[in-house]
N, CA, C, O and the ligand as a Tripos MOL2 file, in Angstrom:
@<TRIPOS>MOLECULE
protein
  273   271    69     0     0
PROTEIN
NO_CHARGES

@<TRIPOS>ATOM
      1 N           8.0100   37.3750   -4.1150 N.3       1 MET1
      2 CA          7.8270   38.1300   -2.8690 C.3       1 MET1
      3 C           9.1490   38.7810   -2.4900 C.2       1 MET1
      4 O          10.2130   38.1660   -2.5600 O.2       1 MET1
      5 N           9.0530   40.0280   -2.0930 N.am      2 ASP2
      6 CA         10.2560   40.7540   -1.7200 C.3       2 ASP2
      7 C          10.1110   41.2430   -0.2810 C.2       2 ASP2
      8 O           9.0050   41.3110    0.2540 O.2       2 ASP2
      9 N          11.2240   41.5750    0.3280 N.am      3 GLU3
     10 CA         11.2040   42.0630    1.7010 C.3       3 GLU3
     11 C          12.0800   43.3010    1.7990 C.2       3 GLU3
     12 O          13.1550   43.3840    1.2050 O.2       3 GLU3
     13 N          11.5800   44.2650    2.5740 N.am      4 ILE4
     14 CA         12.3410   45.4970    2.7410 C.3       4 ILE4
     15 C          12.2580   45.9040    4.2040 C.2       4 ILE4
     16 O          11.2600   45.6370    4.8750 O.2       4 ILE4
     17 N          13.3040   46.5480    4.6940 N.am      5 VAL5
     18 CA         13.2770   47.0930    6.0490 C.3       5 VAL5
     19 C          13.3450   48.6090    5.9410 C.2       5 VAL5
     20 O          14.2960   49.1740    5.4010 O.2       5 VAL5
     21 N          12.3120   49.2480    6.4690 N.am      6 LEU6
     22 CA         12.2580   50.7070    6.4420 C.3       6 LEU6
     23 C          12.6030   51.2570    7.8160 C.2       6 LEU6
     24 O          12.1790   50.7090    8.8330 O.2       6 LEU6
     25 N          13.3640   52.3270    7.8470 N.am      7 LYS7
     26 CA         13.6460   53.0440    9.0900 C.3       7 LYS7
     27 C          12.5010   54.0350    9.2900 C.2       7 LYS7
     28 O          12.3230   54.9650    8.5030 O.2       7 LYS7
     29 N          11.7260   53.8200   10.3570 N.am      8 VAL8
     30 CA         10.5650   54.6780   10.6080 C.3       8 VAL8
     31 C          10.8420   55.5930   11.7930 C.2       8 VAL8
     32 O          11.1200   55.1330   12.9000 O.2       8 VAL8
     33 N          10.7620   56.8810   11.5440 N.am      9 GLU9
     34 CA         11.0540   57.8630   12.5870 C.3       9 GLU9
     35 C           9.7620   58.4760   13.1100 C.2       9 GLU9
     36 O           8.8290   58.7260   12.3460 O.2       9 GLU9
     37 N           9.7140   58.7170   14.4230 N.am     10 GLY10
     38 CA          8.5860   59.4240   15.0110 C.3      10 GLY10
     39 C           7.6220   58.5450   15.7880 C.2      10 GLY10
     40 O           6.6460   59.0450   16.3470 O.2      10 GLY10
     41 N           7.8790   57.2370   15.8350 N.am     11 MET11
     42 CA          6.9880   56.3520   16.6030 C.3      11 MET11
     43 C           7.3350   56.4460   18.0820 C.2      11 MET11
     44 O           8.5040   56.3680   18.4610 O.2      11 MET11
     45 N           6.2950   56.6170   18.9280 N.am     12 SER12
     46 CA          6.5620   56.7680   20.3590 C.3      12 SER12
     47 C           5.7910   55.7890   21.2310 C.2      12 SER12
     48 O           6.0510   55.7060   22.4310 O.2      12 SER12
     49 N           4.8470   55.0430   20.6570 N.am     13 CYS13
     50 CA          4.0830   54.1120   21.4720 C.3      13 CYS13
     51 C           3.4910   53.0100   20.5980 C.2      13 CYS13
     52 O           3.6570   53.0090   19.3780 O.2      13 CYS13
     53 N           2.7920   52.0650   21.2490 N.am     14 GLN14
     54 CA          2.2160   50.9550   20.4800 C.3      14 GLN14
     55 C           1.0940   51.4310   19.5620 C.2      14 GLN14
     56 O           0.7740   50.7720   18.5730 O.2      14 GLN14
     57 N           0.4900   52.5920   19.8950 N.am     15 GLY15
     58 CA         -0.5170   53.1510   18.9980 C.3      15 GLY15
     59 C           0.1050   53.5370   17.6650 C.2      15 GLY15
     60 O          -0.4810   53.3220   16.6040 O.2      15 GLY15
     61 N           1.2970   54.1070   17.7350 N.am     16 CYS16
     62 CA          2.0280   54.4470   16.5170 C.3      16 CYS16
     63 C           2.3490   53.1850   15.7270 C.2      16 CYS16
     64 O           2.2190   53.1530   14.5030 O.2      16 CYS16
     65 N           2.7700   52.1490   16.4410 N.am     17 VAL17
     66 CA          3.1020   50.8840   15.7980 C.3      17 VAL17
     67 C           1.8790   50.3410   15.0550 C.2      17 VAL17
     68 O           1.9810   49.8900   13.9130 O.2      17 VAL17
     69 N           0.7340   50.3910   15.7150 N.am     18 LYS18
     70 CA         -0.4940   49.9100   15.0800 C.3      18 LYS18
     71 C          -0.8290   50.7430   13.8490 C.2      18 LYS18
     72 O          -1.2480   50.2060   12.8230 O.2      18 LYS18
     73 N          -0.6420   52.0650   13.9560 N.am     19 GLY19
     74 CA         -0.9420   52.9430   12.8340 C.3      19 GLY19
     75 C          -0.0550   52.6670   11.6330 C.2      19 GLY19
     76 O          -0.5260   52.6220   10.4970 O.2      19 GLY19
     77 N           1.2340   52.4820   11.8930 N.am     20 VAL20
     78 CA          2.1730   52.2030   10.8070 C.3      20 VAL20
     79 C           1.8700   50.8340   10.1940 C.2      20 VAL20
     80 O           1.8830   50.6650    8.9750 O.2      20 VAL20
     81 N           1.5980   49.8620   11.0690 N.am     21 THR21
     82 CA          1.2830   48.5140   10.5730 C.3      21 THR21
     83 C           0.0550   48.5460    9.6820 C.2      21 THR21
     84 O           0.0470   47.9620    8.5980 O.2      21 THR21
     85 N          -0.9930   49.2370   10.1460 N.am     22 ALA22
     86 CA         -2.2310   49.3000    9.3630 C.3      22 ALA22
     87 C          -1.9970   49.9990    8.0300 C.2      22 ALA22
     88 O          -2.5150   49.5750    6.9970 O.2      22 ALA22
     89 N          -1.2100   51.0760    8.0600 N.am     23 ALA23
     90 CA         -0.9400   51.8150    6.8260 C.3      23 ALA23
     91 C          -0.2110   50.9380    5.8180 C.2      23 ALA23
     92 O          -0.5120   50.9660    4.6250 O.2      23 ALA23
     93 N           0.7430   50.1650    6.3020 N.am     24 LEU24
     94 CA          1.5050   49.2850    5.4060 C.3      24 LEU24
     95 C           0.6360   48.1500    4.8780 C.2      24 LEU24
     96 O           0.6780   47.8270    3.6910 O.2      24 LEU24
     97 N          -0.1470   47.5510    5.7600 N.am     25 MET25
     98 CA         -0.9820   46.4200    5.3460 C.3      25 MET25
     99 C          -2.0660   46.8520    4.3580 C.2      25 MET25
    100 O          -2.5970   46.0260    3.6150 O.2      25 MET25
    101 N          -2.3940   48.1540    4.3500 N.am     26 ALA26
    102 CA         -3.4230   48.6560    3.4400 C.3      26 ALA26
    103 C          -2.9000   48.8240    2.0180 C.2      26 ALA26
    104 O          -3.6820   49.0170    1.0870 O.2      26 ALA26
    105 N          -1.5840   48.7510    1.8460 N.am     27 VAL27
    106 CA         -1.0180   48.8770    0.5020 C.3      27 VAL27
    107 C          -1.2290   47.5600   -0.2440 C.2      27 VAL27
    108 O          -0.8720   46.4960    0.2620 O.2      27 VAL27
    109 N          -1.8050   47.6280   -1.4360 N.am     28 PRO28
    110 CA         -2.0320   46.4010   -2.2090 C.3      28 PRO28
    111 C          -0.7270   45.6400   -2.4390 C.2      28 PRO28
    112 O           0.2780   46.2270   -2.8400 O.2      28 PRO28
    113 N          -0.7470   44.3440   -2.1840 N.am     29 GLY29
    114 CA          0.4340   43.5300   -2.4120 C.3      29 GLY29
    115 C           1.2490   43.2590   -1.1650 C.2      29 GLY29
    116 O           2.1300   42.4000   -1.1720 O.2      29 GLY29
    117 N           0.9590   43.9950   -0.0790 N.am     30 VAL30
    118 CA          1.6880   43.7710    1.1700 C.3      30 VAL30
    119 C           1.0750   42.5750    1.8890 C.2      30 VAL30
    120 O          -0.1340   42.5410    2.1200 O.2      30 VAL30
    121 N           1.9030   41.5950    2.2440 N.am     31 THR31
    122 CA          1.4120   40.3900    2.8980 C.3      31 THR31
    123 C           1.7720   40.3400    4.3710 C.2      31 THR31
    124 O           1.1480   39.6090    5.1410 O.2      31 THR31
    125 N           2.7880   41.1220    4.7740 N.am     32 ASP32
    126 CA          3.1570   41.1160    6.1790 C.3      32 ASP32
    127 C           3.9180   42.3940    6.5130 C.2      32 ASP32
    128 O           4.7240   42.8800    5.7200 O.2      32 ASP32
    129 N           3.6490   42.9240    7.6920 N.am     33 ALA33
    130 CA          4.3770   44.1080    8.1540 C.3      33 ALA33
    131 C           4.6620   43.9290    9.6310 C.2      33 ALA33
    132 O           3.7420   43.8820   10.4480 O.2      33 ALA33
    133 N           5.9490   43.8280    9.9780 N.am     34 GLN34
    134 CA          6.3680   43.6980   11.3650 C.3      34 GLN34
    135 C           7.0380   44.9970   11.7750 C.2      34 GLN34
    136 O           8.1540   45.2900   11.3450 O.2      34 GLN34
    137 N           6.3570   45.7770   12.6090 N.am     35 VAL35
    138 CA          6.8670   47.0820   13.0090 C.3      35 VAL35
    139 C           7.4440   46.9890   14.4150 C.2      35 VAL35
    140 O           6.7820   46.5250   15.3430 O.2      35 VAL35
    141 N           8.6770   47.4340   14.5560 N.am     36 ASP36
    142 CA          9.4120   47.3470   15.8200 C.3      36 ASP36
    143 C           9.6340   48.7460   16.3770 C.2      36 ASP36
    144 O          10.3730   49.5510   15.8080 O.2      36 ASP36
    145 N           8.9770   49.0190   17.5050 N.am     37 LEU37
    146 CA          9.0610   50.3580   18.1160 C.3      37 LEU37
    147 C          10.4750   50.6580   18.5930 C.2      37 LEU37
    148 O          11.0110   51.7270   18.2970 O.2      37 LEU37
    149 N          11.0880   49.7320   19.3260 N.am     38 ALA38
    150 CA         12.4100   49.9680   19.8990 C.3      38 ALA38
    151 C          13.4730   50.1610   18.8250 C.2      38 ALA38
    152 O          14.3700   50.9930   18.9620 O.2      38 ALA38
    153 N          13.3600   49.3780   17.7550 N.am     39 ALA39
    154 CA         14.3470   49.4640   16.6790 C.3      39 ALA39
    155 C          14.0030   50.5620   15.6830 C.2      39 ALA39
    156 O          14.8140   50.9080   14.8240 O.2      39 ALA39
    157 N          12.7850   51.1130   15.8040 N.am     40 ALA40
    158 CA         12.3140   52.1590   14.8840 C.3      40 ALA40
    159 C          12.3930   51.7000   13.4320 C.2      40 ALA40
    160 O          12.8770   52.4160   12.5560 O.2      40 ALA40
    161 N          11.9060   50.4940   13.2060 N.am     41 GLN41
    162 CA         11.9330   50.0040   11.8340 C.3      41 GLN41
    163 C          10.7420   49.1150   11.5350 C.2      41 GLN41
    164 O          10.0880   48.5860   12.4340 O.2      41 GLN41
    165 N          10.4820   48.9690   10.2550 N.am     42 ALA42
    166 CA          9.3880   48.1300    9.7860 C.3      42 ALA42
    167 C           9.9150   47.1560    8.7440 C.2      42 ALA42
    168 O          10.5280   47.5530    7.7530 O.2      42 ALA42
    169 N           9.6640   45.8610    8.9900 N.am     43 ARG43
    170 CA         10.0710   44.8360    8.0230 C.3      43 ARG43
    171 C           8.8130   44.4530    7.2370 C.2      43 ARG43
    172 O           7.8390   43.9610    7.8070 O.2      43 ARG43
    173 N           8.8480   44.6800    5.9550 N.am     44 VAL44
    174 CA          7.6550   44.5170    5.1350 C.3      44 VAL44
    175 C           7.8850   43.4900    4.0360 C.2      44 VAL44
    176 O           8.8730   43.5470    3.3040 O.2      44 VAL44
    177 N           6.9420   42.5430    3.9380 N.am     45 ARG45
    178 CA          6.9770   41.5770    2.8440 C.3      45 ARG45
    179 C           5.8990   41.9820    1.8470 C.2      45 ARG45
    180 O           4.7550   42.2370    2.2250 O.2      45 ARG45
    181 N           6.2660   42.0390    0.5860 N.am     46 PHE46
    182 CA          5.3100   42.5130   -0.4180 C.3      46 PHE46
    183 C           5.5630   41.8840   -1.7730 C.2      46 PHE46
    184 O           6.6530   41.3990   -2.0770 O.2      46 PHE46
    185 N           4.5020   41.9130   -2.5800 N.am     47 ASP47
    186 CA          4.5550   41.3950   -3.9420 C.3      47 ASP47
    187 C           5.0210   42.5220   -4.8660 C.2      47 ASP47
    188 O           4.3380   43.5340   -5.0260 O.2      47 ASP47
    189 N           6.1740   42.3320   -5.4590 N.am     48 GLN48
    190 CA          6.7440   43.3750   -6.3160 C.3      48 GLN48
    191 C           5.8670   43.6980   -7.5230 C.2      48 GLN48
    192 O           5.9850   44.7720   -8.1150 O.2      48 GLN48
    193 N           4.9880   42.7650   -7.8850 N.am     49 ALA49
    194 CA          4.1040   43.0040   -9.0250 C.3      49 ALA49
    195 C           3.0290   44.0280   -8.6800 C.2      49 ALA49
    196 O           2.4390   44.6410   -9.5700 O.2      49 ALA49
    197 N           2.7760   44.2120   -7.3920 N.am     50 GLN50
    198 CA          1.7120   45.1170   -6.9770 C.3      50 GLN50
    199 C           2.2050   46.3450   -6.2320 C.2      50 GLN50
    200 O           1.6400   47.4280   -6.3790 O.2      50 GLN50
    201 N           3.2480   46.1880   -5.4390 N.am     51 ALA51
    202 CA          3.7060   47.2870   -4.5980 C.3      51 ALA51
    203 C           5.1590   47.6250   -4.8990 C.2      51 ALA51
    204 O           5.9390   46.7720   -5.3250 O.2      51 ALA51
    205 N           5.5050   48.8810   -4.6710 N.am     52 THR52
    206 CA          6.8850   49.3180   -4.8110 C.3      52 THR52
    207 C           7.3440   49.8990   -3.4760 C.2      52 THR52
    208 O           6.5120   50.3060   -2.6640 O.2      52 THR52
    209 N           8.6500   49.9440   -3.2390 N.am     53 PRO53
    210 CA          9.1440   50.5640   -2.0150 C.3      53 PRO53
    211 C           8.6320   51.9950   -1.8690 C.2      53 PRO53
    212 O           8.3570   52.4490   -0.7580 O.2      53 PRO53
    213 N           8.5050   52.7000   -2.9810 N.am     54 GLU54
    214 CA          8.0040   54.0790   -2.9220 C.3      54 GLU54
    215 C           6.5900   54.1140   -2.3480 C.2      54 GLU54
    216 O           6.2560   55.0000   -1.5610 O.2      54 GLU54
    217 N           5.7660   53.1480   -2.7430 N.am     55 MET55
    218 CA          4.3920   53.1010   -2.2370 C.3      55 MET55
    219 C           4.3790   52.8430   -0.7330 C.2      55 MET55
    220 O           3.5500   53.3930   -0.0080 O.2      55 MET55
    221 N           5.3000   52.0040   -0.2730 N.am     56 LEU56
    222 CA          5.3710   51.6940    1.1570 C.3      56 LEU56
    223 C           5.7940   52.9430    1.9420 C.2      56 LEU56
    224 O           5.2300   53.2580    2.9900 O.2      56 LEU56
    225 N           6.7850   53.6320    1.4160 N.am     57 ILE57
    226 CA          7.2650   54.8490    2.0790 C.3      57 ILE57
    227 C           6.1650   55.8960    2.1230 C.2      57 ILE57
    228 O           5.9680   56.5540    3.1440 O.2      57 ILE57
    229 N           5.4480   56.0510    1.0140 N.am     58 GLN58
    230 CA          4.3670   57.0410    0.9640 C.3      58 GLN58
    231 C           3.2670   56.6960    1.9660 C.2      58 GLN58
    232 O           2.6790   57.5900    2.5740 O.2      58 GLN58
    233 N           2.9880   55.4100    2.1390 N.am     59 ALA59
    234 CA          1.9390   54.9890    3.0780 C.3      59 ALA59
    235 C           2.3350   55.3420    4.5100 C.2      59 ALA59
    236 O           1.5030   55.8000    5.2930 O.2      59 ALA59
    237 N           3.6010   55.1300    4.8490 N.am     60 VAL60
    238 CA          4.0700   55.4600    6.2010 C.3      60 VAL60
    239 C           4.0360   56.9640    6.4180 C.2      60 VAL60
    240 O           3.6380   57.4380    7.4810 O.2      60 VAL60
    241 N           4.4530   57.7040    5.4130 N.am     61 GLU61
    242 CA          4.4670   59.1610    5.5350 C.3      61 GLU61
    243 C           3.0510   59.7110    5.6250 C.2      61 GLU61
    244 O           2.8020   60.6720    6.3520 O.2      61 GLU61
    245 N           2.1210   59.1040    4.8870 N.am     62 ALA62
    246 CA          0.7320   59.5450    4.9280 C.3      62 ALA62
    247 C           0.1260   59.2950    6.3160 C.2      62 ALA62
    248 O          -0.8080   59.9830    6.7280 O.2      62 ALA62
    249 N           0.6690   58.3010    7.0280 N.am     63 ALA63
    250 CA          0.1900   57.9930    8.3720 C.3      63 ALA63
    251 C           0.7960   58.9500    9.4030 C.2      63 ALA63
    252 O           0.4220   58.9180   10.5760 O.2      63 ALA63
    253 N           1.7240   59.7950    8.9710 N.am     64 GLY64
    254 CA          2.2650   60.8200    9.8480 C.3      64 GLY64
    255 C           3.6660   60.5660   10.3770 C.2      64 GLY64
    256 O           4.0910   61.1950   11.3460 O.2      64 GLY64
    257 N           4.3820   59.6520    9.7490 N.am     65 PHE65
    258 CA          5.7410   59.3300   10.2140 C.3      65 PHE65
    259 C           6.7450   59.5390    9.0990 C.2      65 PHE65
    260 O           6.3970   59.5720    7.9180 O.2      65 PHE65
    261 N           7.9820   59.6760    9.4950 N.am     66 ASP66
    262 CA          9.0430   59.8860    8.5020 C.3      66 ASP66
    263 C           9.8020   58.5880    8.2770 C.2      66 ASP66
    264 O          10.0140   57.8030    9.2010 O.2      66 ASP66
    265 N          10.2030   58.3810    7.0380 N.am     67 VAL67
    266 CA         11.0290   57.2350    6.7150 C.3      67 VAL67
    267 C          12.4380   57.7360    6.4450 C.2      67 VAL67
    268 O          12.6730   58.5070    5.5150 O.2      67 VAL67
    269 N          13.3730   57.2830    7.2770 N.am     68 GLY68
    270 CA         14.7510   57.7640    7.1420 C.3      68 GLY68
    271 C          15.5860   56.8670    6.2660 C.2      68 GLY68
    272 O          16.7690   57.1360    6.0550 O.2      68 GLY68
    273 CU          2.0870   56.5790   19.4860 Cu       69 CU69
@<TRIPOS>BOND
     1     1     2 1
     2     2     3 1
     3     3     4 2
     4     3     5 am
     5     5     6 1
     6     6     7 1
     7     7     8 2
     8     7     9 am
     9     9    10 1
    10    10    11 1
    11    11    12 2
    12    11    13 am
    13    13    14 1
    14    14    15 1
    15    15    16 2
    16    15    17 am
    17    17    18 1
    18    18    19 1
    19    19    20 2
    20    19    21 am
    21    21    22 1
    22    22    23 1
    23    23    24 2
    24    23    25 am
    25    25    26 1
    26    26    27 1
    27    27    28 2
    28    27    29 am
    29    29    30 1
    30    30    31 1
    31    31    32 2
    32    31    33 am
    33    33    34 1
    34    34    35 1
    35    35    36 2
    36    35    37 am
    37    37    38 1
    38    38    39 1
    39    39    40 2
    40    39    41 am
    41    41    42 1
    42    42    43 1
    43    43    44 2
    44    43    45 am
    45    45    46 1
    46    46    47 1
    47    47    48 2
    48    47    49 am
    49    49    50 1
    50    50    51 1
    51    51    52 2
    52    51    53 am
    53    53    54 1
    54    54    55 1
    55    55    56 2
    56    55    57 am
    57    57    58 1
    58    58    59 1
    59    59    60 2
    60    59    61 am
    61    61    62 1
    62    62    63 1
    63    63    64 2
    64    63    65 am
    65    65    66 1
    66    66    67 1
    67    67    68 2
    68    67    69 am
    69    69    70 1
    70    70    71 1
    71    71    72 2
    72    71    73 am
    73    73    74 1
    74    74    75 1
    75    75    76 2
    76    75    77 am
    77    77    78 1
    78    78    79 1
    79    79    80 2
    80    79    81 am
    81    81    82 1
    82    82    83 1
    83    83    84 2
    84    83    85 am
    85    85    86 1
    86    86    87 1
    87    87    88 2
    88    87    89 am
    89    89    90 1
    90    90    91 1
    91    91    92 2
    92    91    93 am
    93    93    94 1
    94    94    95 1
    95    95    96 2
    96    95    97 am
    97    97    98 1
    98    98    99 1
    99    99   100 2
   100    99   101 am
   101   101   102 1
   102   102   103 1
   103   103   104 2
   104   103   105 am
   105   105   106 1
   106   106   107 1
   107   107   108 2
   108   107   109 am
   109   109   110 1
   110   110   111 1
   111   111   112 2
   112   111   113 am
   113   113   114 1
   114   114   115 1
   115   115   116 2
   116   115   117 am
   117   117   118 1
   118   118   119 1
   119   119   120 2
   120   119   121 am
   121   121   122 1
   122   122   123 1
   123   123   124 2
   124   123   125 am
   125   125   126 1
   126   126   127 1
   127   127   128 2
   128   127   129 am
   129   129   130 1
   130   130   131 1
   131   131   132 2
   132   131   133 am
   133   133   134 1
   134   134   135 1
   135   135   136 2
   136   135   137 am
   137   137   138 1
   138   138   139 1
   139   139   140 2
   140   139   141 am
   141   141   142 1
   142   142   143 1
   143   143   144 2
   144   143   145 am
   145   145   146 1
   146   146   147 1
   147   147   148 2
   148   147   149 am
   149   149   150 1
   150   150   151 1
   151   151   152 2
   152   151   153 am
   153   153   154 1
   154   154   155 1
   155   155   156 2
   156   155   157 am
   157   157   158 1
   158   158   159 1
   159   159   160 2
   160   159   161 am
   161   161   162 1
   162   162   163 1
   163   163   164 2
   164   163   165 am
   165   165   166 1
   166   166   167 1
   167   167   168 2
   168   167   169 am
   169   169   170 1
   170   170   171 1
   171   171   172 2
   172   171   173 am
   173   173   174 1
   174   174   175 1
   175   175   176 2
   176   175   177 am
   177   177   178 1
   178   178   179 1
   179   179   180 2
   180   179   181 am
   181   181   182 1
   182   182   183 1
   183   183   184 2
   184   183   185 am
   185   185   186 1
   186   186   187 1
   187   187   188 2
   188   187   189 am
   189   189   190 1
   190   190   191 1
   191   191   192 2
   192   191   193 am
   193   193   194 1
   194   194   195 1
   195   195   196 2
   196   195   197 am
   197   197   198 1
   198   198   199 1
   199   199   200 2
   200   199   201 am
   201   201   202 1
   202   202   203 1
   203   203   204 2
   204   203   205 am
   205   205   206 1
   206   206   207 1
   207   207   208 2
   208   207   209 am
   209   209   210 1
   210   210   211 1
   211   211   212 2
   212   211   213 am
   213   213   214 1
   214   214   215 1
   215   215   216 2
   216   215   217 am
   217   217   218 1
   218   218   219 1
   219   219   220 2
   220   219   221 am
   221   221   222 1
   222   222   223 1
   223   223   224 2
   224   223   225 am
   225   225   226 1
   226   226   227 1
   227   227   228 2
   228   227   229 am
   229   229   230 1
   230   230   231 1
   231   231   232 2
   232   231   233 am
   233   233   234 1
   234   234   235 1
   235   235   236 2
   236   235   237 am
   237   237   238 1
   238   238   239 1
   239   239   240 2
   240   239   241 am
   241   241   242 1
   242   242   243 1
   243   243   244 2
   244   243   245 am
   245   245   246 1
   246   246   247 1
   247   247   248 2
   248   247   249 am
   249   249   250 1
   250   250   251 1
   251   251   252 2
   252   251   253 am
   253   253   254 1
   254   254   255 1
   255   255   256 2
   256   255   257 am
   257   257   258 1
   258   258   259 1
   259   259   260 2
   260   259   261 am
   261   261   262 1
   262   262   263 1
   263   263   264 2
   264   263   265 am
   265   265   266 1
   266   266   267 1
   267   267   268 2
   268   267   269 am
   269   269   270 1
   270   270   271 1
   271   271   272 2
@<TRIPOS>SUBSTRUCTURE
     1 MET1         2 RESIDUE 1 A MET
     2 ASP2         6 RESIDUE 1 A ASP
     3 GLU3        10 RESIDUE 1 A GLU
     4 ILE4        14 RESIDUE 1 A ILE
     5 VAL5        18 RESIDUE 1 A VAL
     6 LEU6        22 RESIDUE 1 A LEU
     7 LYS7        26 RESIDUE 1 A LYS
     8 VAL8        30 RESIDUE 1 A VAL
     9 GLU9        34 RESIDUE 1 A GLU
    10 GLY10       38 RESIDUE 1 A GLY
    11 MET11       42 RESIDUE 1 A MET
    12 SER12       46 RESIDUE 1 A SER
    13 CYS13       50 RESIDUE 1 A CYS
    14 GLN14       54 RESIDUE 1 A GLN
    15 GLY15       58 RESIDUE 1 A GLY
    16 CYS16       62 RESIDUE 1 A CYS
    17 VAL17       66 RESIDUE 1 A VAL
    18 LYS18       70 RESIDUE 1 A LYS
    19 GLY19       74 RESIDUE 1 A GLY
    20 VAL20       78 RESIDUE 1 A VAL
    21 THR21       82 RESIDUE 1 A THR
    22 ALA22       86 RESIDUE 1 A ALA
    23 ALA23       90 RESIDUE 1 A ALA
    24 LEU24       94 RESIDUE 1 A LEU
    25 MET25       98 RESIDUE 1 A MET
    26 ALA26      102 RESIDUE 1 A ALA
    27 VAL27      106 RESIDUE 1 A VAL
    28 PRO28      110 RESIDUE 1 A PRO
    29 GLY29      114 RESIDUE 1 A GLY
    30 VAL30      118 RESIDUE 1 A VAL
    31 THR31      122 RESIDUE 1 A THR
    32 ASP32      126 RESIDUE 1 A ASP
    33 ALA33      130 RESIDUE 1 A ALA
    34 GLN34      134 RESIDUE 1 A GLN
    35 VAL35      138 RESIDUE 1 A VAL
    36 ASP36      142 RESIDUE 1 A ASP
    37 LEU37      146 RESIDUE 1 A LEU
    38 ALA38      150 RESIDUE 1 A ALA
    39 ALA39      154 RESIDUE 1 A ALA
    40 ALA40      158 RESIDUE 1 A ALA
    41 GLN41      162 RESIDUE 1 A GLN
    42 ALA42      166 RESIDUE 1 A ALA
    43 ARG43      170 RESIDUE 1 A ARG
    44 VAL44      174 RESIDUE 1 A VAL
    45 ARG45      178 RESIDUE 1 A ARG
    46 PHE46      182 RESIDUE 1 A PHE
    47 ASP47      186 RESIDUE 1 A ASP
    48 GLN48      190 RESIDUE 1 A GLN
    49 ALA49      194 RESIDUE 1 A ALA
    50 GLN50      198 RESIDUE 1 A GLN
    51 ALA51      202 RESIDUE 1 A ALA
    52 THR52      206 RESIDUE 1 A THR
    53 PRO53      210 RESIDUE 1 A PRO
    54 GLU54      214 RESIDUE 1 A GLU
    55 MET55      218 RESIDUE 1 A MET
    56 LEU56      222 RESIDUE 1 A LEU
    57 ILE57      226 RESIDUE 1 A ILE
    58 GLN58      230 RESIDUE 1 A GLN
    59 ALA59      234 RESIDUE 1 A ALA
    60 VAL60      238 RESIDUE 1 A VAL
    61 GLU61      242 RESIDUE 1 A GLU
    62 ALA62      246 RESIDUE 1 A ALA
    63 ALA63      250 RESIDUE 1 A ALA
    64 GLY64      254 RESIDUE 1 A GLY
    65 PHE65      258 RESIDUE 1 A PHE
    66 ASP66      262 RESIDUE 1 A ASP
    67 VAL67      266 RESIDUE 1 A VAL
    68 GLY68      270 RESIDUE 1 A GLY
    69 CU69       273 GROUP 0 **** ****
């Protein structure tokens, strides 16, 4: 299991937080996603055998946010 912290730009409310969380949790291999609105970041735990950081970034971007 690996953990990564992504800088997520563009979140403005808890709805955004829910959207980013759902997008991350939908990636195969992701076991936990803690999204922090104030810190503008997402701490993600994932199985390296199934998910890559690139997949996580793409999922956040597909949800409409930028990863810095
Ligand atoms: Cu929002």
